[in-house]
All heavy atoms as a GROMACS GRO file, in nm:
protein
  592
    1MET      N    1   1.572   3.050   1.013
    1MET     CA    2   1.703   2.993   0.986
    1MET      C    3   1.761   2.945   1.120
    1MET      O    4   1.749   3.011   1.220
    1MET     CB    5   1.794   3.102   0.925
    1MET     CG    6   1.913   3.042   0.860
    1MET     SD    7   2.015   3.151   0.756
    1MET     CE    8   1.940   3.306   0.749
    2SER      N    9   1.823   2.830   1.115
    2SER     CA   10   1.884   2.777   1.237
    2SER      C   11   2.017   2.710   1.204
    2SER      O   12   2.050   2.692   1.085
    2SER     CB   13   1.789   2.680   1.305
    2SER     OG   14   1.764   2.572   1.220
    3ILE      N   15   2.089   2.679   1.306
    3ILE     CA   16   2.220   2.616   1.293
    3ILE      C   17   2.215   2.482   1.361
    3ILE      O   18   2.151   2.466   1.463
    3ILE     CB   19   2.328   2.705   1.360
    3ILE    CG1   20   2.347   2.832   1.277
    3ILE    CG2   21   2.458   2.630   1.375
    3ILE    CD1   22   2.448   2.926   1.336
    4ASN      N   23   2.283   2.382   1.301
    4ASN     CA   24   2.301   2.259   1.373
    4ASN      C   25   2.445   2.212   1.357
    4ASN      O   26   2.516   2.251   1.266
    4ASN     CB   27   2.197   2.152   1.337
    4ASN     CG   28   2.222   2.082   1.208
    4ASN    OD1   29   2.335   2.035   1.182
    4ASN    ND2   30   2.122   2.077   1.124
    5TYR      N   31   2.486   2.134   1.452
    5TYR     CA   32   2.624   2.087   1.460
    5TYR      C   33   2.634   1.937   1.440
    5TYR      O   34   2.730   1.875   1.485
    5TYR     CB   35   2.687   2.129   1.596
    5TYR     CG   36   2.682   2.279   1.615
    5TYR    CD1   37   2.585   2.336   1.695
    5TYR    CD2   38   2.776   2.363   1.555
    5TYR    CE1   39   2.580   2.474   1.715
    5TYR    CE2   40   2.770   2.498   1.572
    5TYR     CZ   41   2.672   2.554   1.651
    5TYR     OH   42   2.666   2.687   1.668
    6ASN      N   43   2.538   1.880   1.366
    6ASN     CA   44   2.542   1.735   1.343
    6ASN      C   45   2.668   1.693   1.272
    6ASN      O   46   2.721   1.583   1.297
    6ASN     CB   47   2.420   1.692   1.259
    6ASN     CG   48   2.289   1.709   1.337
    6ASN    OD1   49   2.289   1.715   1.460
    6ASN    ND2   50   2.180   1.719   1.262
    7ARG      N   51   2.720   1.777   1.187
    7ARG     CA   52   2.848   1.745   1.116
    7ARG      C   53   2.962   1.730   1.215
    7ARG      O   54   3.049   1.648   1.196
    7ARG     CB   55   2.877   1.852   1.013
    7ARG     CG   56   2.777   1.855   0.897
    7ARG     CD   57   2.807   1.964   0.801
    7ARG     NE   58   2.710   1.965   0.691
    7ARG     CZ   59   2.712   2.052   0.593
    7ARG    NH1   60   2.801   2.149   0.589
    7ARG    NH2   61   2.621   2.042   0.497
    8LEU      N   62   2.960   1.819   1.314
    8LEU     CA   63   3.066   1.810   1.418
    8LEU      C   64   3.058   1.678   1.491
    8LEU      O   65   3.161   1.612   1.510
    8LEU     CB   66   3.052   1.928   1.518
    8LEU     CG   67   3.138   1.920   1.642
    8LEU    CD1   68   3.286   1.922   1.606
    8LEU    CD2   69   3.106   2.035   1.734
    9TRP      N   70   2.941   1.640   1.534
    9TRP     CA   71   2.928   1.515   1.610
    9TRP      C   72   2.967   1.395   1.527
    9TRP      O   73   3.031   1.303   1.576
    9TRP     CB   74   2.786   1.499   1.665
    9TRP     CG   75   2.736   1.622   1.736
    9TRP    CD1   76   2.615   1.680   1.720
    9TRP    CD2   77   2.805   1.701   1.835
    9TRP    NE1   78   2.607   1.792   1.800
    9TRP    CE2   79   2.722   1.808   1.871
    9TRP    CE3   80   2.932   1.693   1.893
    9TRP    CZ2   81   2.758   1.904   1.964
    9TRP    CZ3   82   2.968   1.789   1.988
    9TRP    CH2   83   2.881   1.892   2.022
   10LYS      N   84   2.931   1.394   1.397
   10LYS     CA   85   2.970   1.286   1.308
   10LYS      C   86   3.119   1.281   1.291
   10LYS      O   87   3.181   1.176   1.293
   10LYS     CB   88   2.902   1.298   1.172
   10LYS     CG   89   2.937   1.182   1.081
   10LYS     CD   90   2.859   1.186   0.952
   10LYS     CE   91   2.891   1.070   0.862
   10LYS     NZ   92   3.014   1.002   0.873
   11LEU      N   93   3.182   1.399   1.276
   11LEU     CA   94   3.326   1.405   1.262
   11LEU      C   95   3.397   1.350   1.385
   11LEU      O   96   3.496   1.279   1.374
   11LEU     CB   97   3.371   1.549   1.233
   11LEU     CG   98   3.514   1.575   1.196
   11LEU    CD1   99   3.551   1.499   1.068
   11LEU    CD2  100   3.539   1.724   1.174
   12LEU      N  101   3.346   1.382   1.501
   12LEU     CA  102   3.404   1.330   1.628
   12LEU      C  103   3.393   1.179   1.629
   12LEU      O  104   3.490   1.112   1.668
   12LEU     CB  105   3.336   1.391   1.750
   12LEU     CG  106   3.362   1.537   1.780
   12LEU    CD1  107   3.287   1.581   1.906
   12LEU    CD2  108   3.510   1.564   1.798
   13ILE      N  109   3.278   1.125   1.593
   13ILE     CA  110   3.262   0.980   1.590
   13ILE      C  111   3.361   0.918   1.491
   13ILE      O  112   3.430   0.820   1.523
   13ILE     CB  113   3.117   0.943   1.552
   13ILE    CG1  114   3.023   0.980   1.668
   13ILE    CG2  115   3.104   0.795   1.518
   13ILE    CD1  116   2.875   0.978   1.631
   14ASP      N  117   3.369   0.976   1.370
   14ASP     CA  118   3.458   0.924   1.268
   14ASP      C  119   3.606   0.922   1.317
   14ASP      O  120   3.682   0.837   1.275
   14ASP     CB  121   3.447   1.002   1.137
   14ASP     CG  122   3.314   0.984   1.069
   14ASP    OD1  123   3.240   0.889   1.104
   14ASP    OD2  124   3.282   1.063   0.977
   15ARG      N  125   3.639   1.019   1.398
   15ARG     CA  126   3.780   1.030   1.447
   15ARG      C  127   3.799   0.965   1.581
   15ARG      O  128   3.910   0.969   1.636
   15ARG     CB  129   3.818   1.177   1.451
   15ARG     CG  130   3.818   1.238   1.310
   15ARG     CD  131   3.889   1.367   1.305
   15ARG     NE  132   3.881   1.423   1.170
   15ARG     CZ  133   3.934   1.537   1.134
   15ARG    NH1  134   3.999   1.609   1.223
   15ARG    NH2  135   3.923   1.577   1.014
   16GLY      N  136   3.696   0.910   1.638
   16GLY     CA  137   3.705   0.842   1.766
   16GLY      C  138   3.740   0.935   1.880
   16GLY      O  139   3.809   0.898   1.975
   17MET      N  140   3.690   1.059   1.875
   17MET     CA  141   3.717   1.156   1.977
   17MET      C  142   3.591   1.186   2.057
   17MET      O  143   3.483   1.200   2.000
   17MET     CB  144   3.767   1.286   1.913
   17MET     CG  145   3.802   1.396   2.013
   17MET     SD  146   3.853   1.551   1.935
   17MET     CE  147   4.025   1.514   1.898
   18SER      N  148   3.603   1.194   2.188
   18SER     CA  149   3.488   1.226   2.272
   18SER      C  150   3.469   1.378   2.280
   18SER      O  151   3.558   1.454   2.247
   18SER     CB  152   3.512   1.171   2.413
   18SER     OG  153   3.611   1.245   2.478
   19LYS      N  154   3.352   1.415   2.322
   19LYS     CA  155   3.320   1.559   2.338
   19LYS      C  156   3.411   1.617   2.447
   19LYS      O  157   3.456   1.731   2.432
   19LYS     CB  158   3.174   1.577   2.374
   19LYS     CG  159   3.077   1.541   2.263
   19LYS     CD  160   2.934   1.560   2.306
   19LYS     CE  161   2.840   1.522   2.198
   19LYS     NZ  162   2.699   1.538   2.239
   20THR      N  163   3.437   1.541   2.549
   20THR     CA  164   3.524   1.588   2.655
   20THR      C  165   3.665   1.613   2.606
   20THR      O  166   3.729   1.716   2.636
   20THR     CB  167   3.527   1.489   2.774
   20THR    OG1  168   3.392   1.470   2.820
   20THR    CG2  169   3.614   1.538   2.885
   21ALA      N  170   3.716   1.521   2.524
   21ALA     CA  171   3.851   1.537   2.467
   21ALA      C  172   3.856   1.663   2.377
   21ALA      O  173   3.952   1.739   2.381
   21ALA     CB  174   3.890   1.414   2.390
   22LEU      N  175   3.751   1.682   2.300
   22LEU     CA  176   3.743   1.800   2.213
   22LEU      C  177   3.745   1.926   2.299
   22LEU      O  178   3.823   2.020   2.270
   22LEU     CB  179   3.618   1.797   2.129
   22LEU     CG  180   3.591   1.925   2.046
   22LEU    CD1  181   3.698   1.943   1.937
   22LEU    CD2  182   3.452   1.923   1.986
   23ARG      N  183   3.663   1.927   2.403
   23ARG     CA  184   3.657   2.043   2.491
   23ARG      C  185   3.797   2.077   2.551
   23ARG      O  186   3.837   2.192   2.549
   23ARG     CB  187   3.557   2.020   2.603
   23ARG     CG  188   3.539   2.140   2.695
   23ARG     CD  189   3.441   2.112   2.807
   23ARG     NE  190   3.484   2.001   2.893
   23ARG     CZ  191   3.580   2.011   2.985
   23ARG    NH1  192   3.646   2.122   3.005
   23ARG    NH2  193   3.611   1.905   3.063
   24GLU      N  194   3.863   1.975   2.597
   24GLU     CA  195   3.994   1.995   2.660
   24GLU      C  196   4.097   2.043   2.556
   24GLU      O  197   4.173   2.137   2.582
   24GLU     CB  198   4.039   1.866   2.728
   24GLU     CG  199   3.957   1.835   2.851
   24GLU     CD  200   3.986   1.696   2.906
   24GLU    OE1  201   4.062   1.619   2.844
   24GLU    OE2  202   3.930   1.665   3.013
   25LYS      N  203   4.104   1.977   2.442
   25LYS     CA  204   4.204   2.014   2.339
   25LYS      C  205   4.180   2.152   2.280
   25LYS      O  206   4.272   2.221   2.248
   25LYS     CB  207   4.206   1.906   2.232
   25LYS     CG  208   4.266   1.778   2.277
   25LYS     CD  209   4.272   1.673   2.165
   25LYS     CE  210   4.331   1.546   2.217
   25LYS     NZ  211   4.348   1.446   2.113
   26ALA      N  212   4.051   2.186   2.262
   26ALA     CA  213   4.016   2.315   2.200
   26ALA      C  214   4.017   2.428   2.305
   26ALA      O  215   4.017   2.544   2.265
   26ALA     CB  216   3.880   2.306   2.133
   27GLY      N  217   4.017   2.392   2.431
   27GLY     CA  218   4.017   2.494   2.534
   27GLY      C  219   3.885   2.573   2.541
   27GLY      O  220   3.883   2.694   2.562
   28ILE      N  221   3.774   2.501   2.521
   28ILE     CA  222   3.644   2.566   2.532
   28ILE      C  223   3.578   2.525   2.662
   28ILE      O  224   3.611   2.424   2.721
   28ILE     CB  225   3.555   2.533   2.409
   28ILE    CG1  226   3.528   2.386   2.397
   28ILE    CG2  227   3.618   2.588   2.281
   28ILE    CD1  228   3.429   2.348   2.287
   29THR      N  229   3.479   2.601   2.703
   29THR     CA  230   3.412   2.575   2.830
   29THR      C  231   3.306   2.467   2.815
   29THR      O  232   3.257   2.439   2.703
   29THR     CB  233   3.346   2.704   2.882
   29THR    OG1  234   3.241   2.742   2.789
   29THR    CG2  235   3.446   2.819   2.897
   30THR      N  236   3.267   2.414   2.932
   30THR     CA  237   3.155   2.317   2.930
   30THR      C  238   3.027   2.387   2.884
   30THR      O  239   2.942   2.322   2.821
   30THR     CB  240   3.136   2.254   3.067
   30THR    OG1  241   3.121   2.358   3.166
   30THR    CG2  242   3.252   2.165   3.104
   31ASN      N  243   3.015   2.515   2.916
   31ASN     CA  244   2.897   2.592   2.871
   31ASN      C  245   2.889   2.600   2.720
   31ASN      O  246   2.785   2.583   2.660
   31ASN     CB  247   2.898   2.731   2.933
   31ASN     CG  248   2.774   2.811   2.904
   31ASN    OD1  249   2.664   2.757   2.910
   31ASN    ND2  250   2.790   2.937   2.871
   32ALA      N  251   3.003   2.625   2.657
   32ALA     CA  252   3.009   2.631   2.511
   32ALA      C  253   2.975   2.496   2.449
   32ALA      O  254   2.899   2.489   2.353
   32ALA     CB  255   3.147   2.677   2.464
   33LEU      N  256   3.026   2.389   2.509
   33LEU     CA  257   2.997   2.257   2.461
   33LEU      C  258   2.845   2.225   2.474
   33LEU      O  259   2.785   2.166   2.383
   33LEU     CB  260   3.082   2.154   2.532
   33LEU     CG  261   3.076   2.010   2.476
   33LEU    CD1  262   3.125   2.007   2.333
   33LEU    CD2  263   3.157   1.918   2.563
   34ALA      N  264   2.788   2.272   2.584
   34ALA     CA  265   2.645   2.250   2.604
   34ALA      C  266   2.563   2.325   2.501
   34ALA      O  267   2.464   2.273   2.448
   34ALA     CB  268   2.607   2.295   2.746
   35LYS      N  269   2.605   2.447   2.468
   35LYS     CA  270   2.535   2.523   2.362
   35LYS      C  271   2.545   2.452   2.231
   35LYS      O  272   2.448   2.448   2.154
   35LYS     CB  273   2.596   2.662   2.352
   35LYS     CG  274   2.555   2.756   2.460
   35LYS     CD  275   2.610   2.897   2.437
   35LYS     CE  276   2.553   2.994   2.538
   35LYS     NZ  277   2.590   3.132   2.506
   36LEU      N  278   2.660   2.396   2.198
   36LEU     CA  279   2.673   2.320   2.074
   36LEU      C  280   2.580   2.202   2.074
   36LEU      O  281   2.517   2.173   1.974
   36LEU     CB  282   2.820   2.268   2.058
   36LEU     CG  283   2.927   2.378   2.029
   36LEU    CD1  284   3.064   2.322   2.052
   36LEU    CD2  285   2.910   2.437   1.891
   37GLY      N  286   2.566   2.135   2.189
   37GLY     CA  287   2.479   2.021   2.199
   37GLY      C  288   2.332   2.055   2.183
   37GLY      O  289   2.253   1.970   2.141
   38LYS      N  290   2.299   2.178   2.209
   38LYS     CA  291   2.159   2.225   2.195
   38LYS      C  292   2.137   2.300   2.064
   38LYS      O  293   2.032   2.364   2.042
   38LYS     CB  294   2.123   2.318   2.313
   38LYS     CG  295   2.125   2.252   2.446
   38LYS     CD  296   2.094   2.357   2.553
   38LYS     CE  297   2.132   2.308   2.689
   38LYS     NZ  298   2.122   2.418   2.791
   39ASN      N  299   2.239   2.298   1.975
   39ASN     CA  300   2.233   2.369   1.848
   39ASN      C  301   2.205   2.519   1.868
   39ASN      O  302   2.134   2.582   1.791
   39ASN     CB  303   2.130   2.308   1.754
   39ASN     CG  304   2.169   2.173   1.702
   39ASN    OD1  305   2.286   2.148   1.679
   39ASN    ND2  306   2.075   2.085   1.689
   40GLU      N  307   2.269   2.573   1.971
   40GLU     CA  308   2.260   2.719   1.997
   40GLU      C  309   2.380   2.790   1.934
   40GLU      O  310   2.482   2.728   1.903
   40GLU     CB  311   2.253   2.744   2.146
   40GLU     CG  312   2.129   2.691   2.211
   40GLU     CD  313   2.124   2.714   2.362
   40GLU    OE1  314   2.221   2.775   2.418
   40GLU    OE2  315   2.028   2.673   2.424
   41ASN      N  316   2.367   2.919   1.920
   41ASN     CA  317   2.476   2.998   1.862
   41ASN      C  318   2.594   3.004   1.957
   41ASN      O  319   2.576   3.018   2.077
   41ASN     CB  320   2.430   3.140   1.830
   41ASN     CG  321   2.330   3.145   1.718
   41ASN    OD1  322   2.338   3.066   1.625
   41ASN    ND2  323   2.237   3.238   1.726
   42VAL      N  324   2.713   2.990   1.901
   42VAL     CA  325   2.836   3.010   1.976
   42VAL      C  326   2.922   3.107   1.892
   42VAL      O  327   2.897   3.128   1.773
   42VAL     CB  328   2.913   2.880   2.001
   42VAL    CG1  329   2.835   2.785   2.091
   42VAL    CG2  330   2.949   2.810   1.871
   43SER      N  331   3.024   3.163   1.953
   43SER     CA  332   3.108   3.258   1.881
   43SER      C  333   3.193   3.189   1.776
   43SER      O  334   3.221   3.070   1.783
   43SER     CB  335   3.201   3.331   1.979
   43SER     OG  336   3.300   3.243   2.025
   44THR      N  337   3.229   3.269   1.675
   44THR     CA  338   3.318   3.216   1.571
   44THR      C  339   3.454   3.178   1.630
   44THR      O  340   3.522   3.090   1.582
   44THR     CB  341   3.335   3.315   1.456
   44THR    OG1  342   3.374   3.439   1.506
   44THR    CG2  343   3.208   3.329   1.375
   45GLU      N  344   3.493   3.243   1.739
   45GLU     CA  345   3.618   3.210   1.806
   45GLU      C  346   3.616   3.064   1.854
   45GLU      O  347   3.712   2.990   1.835
   45GLU     CB  348   3.642   3.303   1.924
   45GLU     CG  349   3.772   3.272   1.999
   45GLU     CD  350   3.790   3.365   2.121
   45GLU    OE1  351   3.705   3.448   2.150
   45GLU    OE2  352   3.893   3.347   2.185
   46ILE      N  353   3.505   3.021   1.911
   46ILE     CA  354   3.490   2.884   1.956
   46ILE      C  355   3.497   2.790   1.836
   46ILE      O  356   3.565   2.687   1.838
   46ILE     CB  357   3.361   2.866   2.036
   46ILE    CG1  358   3.372   2.937   2.170
   46ILE    CG2  359   3.328   2.717   2.057
   46ILE    CD1  360   3.245   2.949   2.246
   47LEU      N  361   3.425   2.824   1.730
   47LEU     CA  362   3.425   2.737   1.610
   47LEU      C  363   3.565   2.729   1.548
   47LEU      O  364   3.608   2.620   1.506
   47LEU     CB  365   3.324   2.789   1.509
   47LEU     CG  366   3.179   2.787   1.552
   47LEU    CD1  367   3.090   2.853   1.449
   47LEU    CD2  368   3.132   2.647   1.585
   48CYS      N  369   3.640   2.838   1.552
   48CYS     CA  370   3.776   2.838   1.499
   48CYS      C  371   3.867   2.750   1.585
   48CYS      O  372   3.953   2.679   1.530
   48CYS     CB  373   3.830   2.979   1.491
   48CYS     SG  374   3.761   3.079   1.360
   49LYS      N  375   3.851   2.754   1.716
   49LYS     CA  376   3.929   2.667   1.804
   49LYS      C  377   3.904   2.518   1.772
   49LYS      O  378   3.994   2.438   1.766
   49LYS     CB  379   3.896   2.694   1.951
   49LYS     CG  380   3.951   2.825   2.005
   49LYS     CD  381   3.912   2.843   2.151
   49LYS     CE  382   3.968   2.969   2.209
   49LYS     NZ  383   3.938   2.985   2.351
   50ILE      N  384   3.776   2.486   1.752
   50ILE     CA  385   3.740   2.349   1.718
   50ILE      C  386   3.799   2.310   1.584
   50ILE      O  387   3.856   2.200   1.569
   50ILE     CB  388   3.586   2.333   1.718
   50ILE    CG1  389   3.533   2.348   1.861
   50ILE    CG2  390   3.546   2.198   1.656
   50ILE    CD1  391   3.381   2.357   1.872
   51CYS      N  392   3.789   2.396   1.485
   51CYS     CA  393   3.846   2.367   1.354
   51CYS      C  394   3.997   2.349   1.360
   51CYS      O  395   4.050   2.264   1.290
   51CYS     CB  396   3.809   2.479   1.253
   51CYS     SG  397   3.636   2.478   1.205
   52THR      N  398   4.062   2.426   1.442
   52THR     CA  399   4.207   2.412   1.458
   52THR      C  400   4.244   2.275   1.514
   52THR      O  401   4.334   2.208   1.462
   52THR     CB  402   4.262   2.525   1.550
   52THR    OG1  403   4.234   2.650   1.491
   52THR    CG2  404   4.412   2.511   1.572
   53VAL      N  405   4.171   2.232   1.615
   53VAL     CA  406   4.197   2.102   1.676
   53VAL      C  407   4.168   1.986   1.577
   53VAL      O  408   4.244   1.892   1.567
   53VAL     CB  409   4.113   2.083   1.803
   53VAL    CG1  410   4.114   1.942   1.852
   53VAL    CG2  411   4.167   2.176   1.912
   54LEU      N  412   4.058   2.001   1.502
   54LEU     CA  413   4.017   1.896   1.411
   54LEU      C  414   4.078   1.907   1.272
   54LEU      O  415   4.056   1.821   1.187
   54LEU     CB  416   3.865   1.891   1.400
   54LEU     CG  417   3.789   1.862   1.529
   54LEU    CD1  418   3.637   1.871   1.508
   54LEU    CD2  419   3.826   1.723   1.583
   55HIS      N  420   4.154   2.016   1.248
   55HIS     CA  421   4.216   2.039   1.118
   55HIS      C  422   4.112   2.032   1.007
   55HIS      O  423   4.120   1.953   0.913
   55HIS     CB  424   4.331   1.940   1.091
   55HIS     CG  425   4.432   1.936   1.196
   55HIS    ND1  426   4.525   2.037   1.216
   55HIS    CD2  427   4.458   1.846   1.293
   55HIS    CE1  428   4.604   2.010   1.317
   55HIS    NE2  429   4.565   1.891   1.368
   56CYS      N  430   4.007   2.114   1.023
   56CYS     CA  431   3.899   2.115   0.924
   56CYS      C  432   3.851   2.258   0.899
   56CYS      O  433   3.898   2.351   0.964
   56CYS     CB  434   3.784   2.029   0.974
   56CYS     SG  435   3.697   2.093   1.121
   57GLN      N  436   3.761   2.270   0.808
   57GLN     CA  437   3.701   2.398   0.774
   57GLN      C  438   3.566   2.410   0.847
   57GLN      O  439   3.506   2.310   0.884
   57GLN     CB  440   3.679   2.412   0.625
   57GLN     CG  441   3.807   2.411   0.544
   57GLN     CD  442   3.897   2.528   0.578
   57GLN    OE1  443   3.854   2.640   0.580
   57GLN    NE2  444   4.025   2.498   0.601
   58MET      N  445   3.519   2.532   0.865
   58MET     CA  446   3.396   2.554   0.941
   58MET      C  447   3.275   2.482   0.883
   58MET      O  448   3.192   2.429   0.953
   58MET     CB  449   3.368   2.702   0.956
   58MET     CG  450   3.293   2.733   1.081
   58MET     SD  451   3.288   2.905   1.126
   58MET     CE  452   3.456   2.944   1.157
   59GLU      N  453   3.267   2.476   0.752
   59GLU     CA  454   3.152   2.411   0.687
   59GLU      C  455   3.150   2.260   0.712
   59GLU      O  456   3.049   2.194   0.689
   59GLU     CB  457   3.144   2.441   0.537
   59GLU     CG  458   3.262   2.391   0.458
   59GLU     CD  459   3.375   2.492   0.442
   59GLU    OE1  460   3.375   2.593   0.510
   59GLU    OE2  461   3.463   2.466   0.361
   60GLU      N  462   3.260   2.207   0.763
   60GLU     CA  463   3.265   2.065   0.798
   60GLU      C  464   3.206   2.036   0.935
   60GLU      O  465   3.182   1.916   0.966
   60GLU     CB  466   3.408   2.014   0.792
   60GLU     CG  467   3.469   2.020   0.653
   60GLU     CD  468   3.613   1.974   0.650
   60GLU    OE1  469   3.638   1.853   0.667
   60GLU    OE2  470   3.701   2.062   0.635
   61ILE      N  471   3.182   2.140   1.014
   61ILE     CA  472   3.125   2.118   1.149
   61ILE      C  473   2.994   2.190   1.173
   61ILE      O  474   2.925   2.160   1.272
   61ILE     CB  475   3.228   2.156   1.257
   61ILE    CG1  476   3.260   2.305   1.257
   61ILE    CG2  477   3.351   2.070   1.251
   61ILE    CD1  478   3.338   2.355   1.376
   62VAL      N  479   2.958   2.284   1.088
   62VAL     CA  480   2.836   2.364   1.107
   62VAL      C  481   2.751   2.359   0.982
   62VAL      O  482   2.800   2.363   0.871
   62VAL     CB  483   2.871   2.513   1.133
   62VAL    CG1  484   2.748   2.596   1.147
   62VAL    CG2  485   2.963   2.529   1.251
   63GLU      N  486   2.620   2.347   1.004
   63GLU     CA  487   2.528   2.351   0.893
   63GLU      C  488   2.421   2.457   0.922
   63GLU      O  489   2.363   2.458   1.032
   63GLU     CB  490   2.460   2.216   0.874
   63GLU     CG  491   2.365   2.213   0.758
   63GLU     CD  492   2.301   2.078   0.737
   63GLU    OE1  493   2.307   1.991   0.827
   63GLU    OE2  494   2.240   2.059   0.630
   64VAL      N  495   2.399   2.546   0.826
   64VAL     CA  496   2.292   2.645   0.838
   64VAL      C  497   2.170   2.587   0.771
   64VAL      O  498   2.176   2.546   0.654
   64VAL     CB  499   2.332   2.779   0.772
   64VAL    CG1  500   2.218   2.877   0.780
   64VAL    CG2  501   2.458   2.834   0.840
   65VAL      N  502   2.061   2.578   0.845
   65VAL     CA  503   1.937   2.520   0.794
   65VAL      C  504   1.837   2.633   0.771
   65VAL      O  505   1.803   2.705   0.866
   65VAL     CB  506   1.879   2.418   0.894
   65VAL    CG1  507   1.752   2.357   0.839
   65VAL    CG2  508   1.983   2.309   0.926
   66VAL      N  509   1.795   2.649   0.648
   66VAL     CA  510   1.700   2.751   0.614
   66VAL      C  511   1.560   2.692   0.633
   66VAL      O  512   1.526   2.591   0.569
   66VAL     CB  513   1.719   2.800   0.470
   66VAL    CG1  514   1.613   2.903   0.432
   66VAL    CG2  515   1.858   2.854   0.448
   67ASP      N  516   1.482   2.750   0.723
   67ASP     CA  517   1.349   2.698   0.745
   67ASP      C  518   1.254   2.748   0.636
   67ASP      O  519   1.282   2.845   0.565
   67ASP     CB  520   1.296   2.729   0.884
   67ASP     CG  521   1.297   2.878   0.914
   67ASP    OD1  522   1.291   2.959   0.824
   67ASP    OD2  523   1.304   2.915   1.036
   68GLU      N  524   1.141   2.685   0.624
   68GLU     CA  525   1.047   2.715   0.517
   68GLU      C  526   0.996   2.862   0.525
   68GLU      O  527   0.983   2.926   0.424
   68GLU     CB  528   0.930   2.617   0.524
   68GLU     CG  529   0.841   2.619   0.406
   68GLU     CD  530   0.735   2.511   0.411
   68GLU    OE1  531   0.770   2.395   0.427
   68GLU    OE2  532   0.615   2.547   0.400
   69GLU      N  533   0.968   2.910   0.644
   69GLU     CA  534   0.920   3.044   0.662
   69GLU      C  535   1.019   3.148   0.608
   69GLU      O  536   0.983   3.240   0.537
   69GLU     CB  537   0.889   3.070   0.809
   69GLU     CG  538   0.837   3.207   0.839
   69GLU     CD  539   0.810   3.226   0.986
   69GLU    OE1  540   0.741   3.141   1.046
   69GLU    OE2  541   0.859   3.326   1.038
   70HIS      N  542   1.146   3.129   0.642
   70HIS     CA  543   1.249   3.222   0.595
   70HIS      C  544   1.268   3.209   0.444
   70HIS      O  545   1.285   3.310   0.377
   70HIS     CB  546   1.383   3.192   0.668
   70HIS     CG  547   1.493   3.286   0.631
   70HIS    ND1  548   1.496   3.416   0.676
   70HIS    CD2  549   1.600   3.270   0.551
   70HIS    CE1  550   1.602   3.478   0.625
   70HIS    NE2  551   1.666   3.390   0.554
   71GLU      N  552   1.261   3.089   0.392
   71GLU     CA  553   1.278   3.065   0.248
   71GLU      C  554   1.170   3.138   0.169
   71GLU      O  555   1.195   3.196   0.065
   71GLU     CB  556   1.272   2.916   0.218
   71GLU     CG  557   1.313   2.882   0.078
   71GLU     CD  558   1.324   2.734   0.060
   71GLU    OE1  559   1.409   2.670   0.127
   71GLU    OE2  560   1.250   2.681  -0.026
   72ASN      N  561   1.048   3.140   0.223
   72ASN     CA  562   0.936   3.206   0.155
   72ASN      C  563   0.952   3.359   0.151
   72ASN      O  564   0.907   3.423   0.057
   72ASN     CB  565   0.803   3.170   0.220
   72ASN     CG  566   0.764   3.027   0.193
   72ASN    OD1  567   0.807   2.968   0.093
   72ASN    ND2  568   0.687   2.969   0.280
   73THR      N  569   1.022   3.417   0.248
   73THR     CA  570   1.042   3.562   0.248
   73THR      C  571   1.151   3.600   0.150
   73THR      O  572   1.155   3.716   0.110
   73THR     CB  573   1.080   3.612   0.391
   73THR    OG1  574   1.203   3.548   0.431
   73THR    CG2  575   0.970   3.584   0.489
   74ILE      N  576   1.236   3.507   0.112
   74ILE     CA  577   1.345   3.538   0.018
   74ILE      C  578   1.291   3.545  -0.126
   74ILE      O  579   1.335   3.623  -0.205
   74ILE     CB  580   1.456   3.432   0.028
   74ILE    CG1  581   1.525   3.442   0.169
   74ILE    CG2  582   1.560   3.452  -0.080
   74ILE    CD1  583   1.623   3.331   0.196
   75LYS      N  584   1.191   3.462  -0.154
   75LYS     CA  585   1.140   3.454  -0.292
   75LYS      C  586   1.062   3.573  -0.333
   75LYS      O  587   1.008   3.652  -0.274
   75LYS     CB  588   1.053   3.328  -0.305
   75LYS     CG  589   1.136   3.203  -0.296
   75LYS     CD  590   1.048   3.080  -0.308
   75LYS     CE  591   1.133   2.958  -0.293
   75LYS     NZ  592   1.052   2.836  -0.296
   0.00000   0.00000   0.00000
């Protein structure tokens, strides 16, 4: 199972907001932004800050991707 933030990047494009502007408005670090760019885990606190700035829900910026190996263990 993995996480990706493609929805976040699309939302930023749709709203005409740069990653730098998001970082500044949300008050998150460049390290946190780099982790988002690499689809790495970040704290829910960071995701909540982003959602507050973008006036959205978490599912609008994060997608959980179930890989085939994990899916087979569930069945």
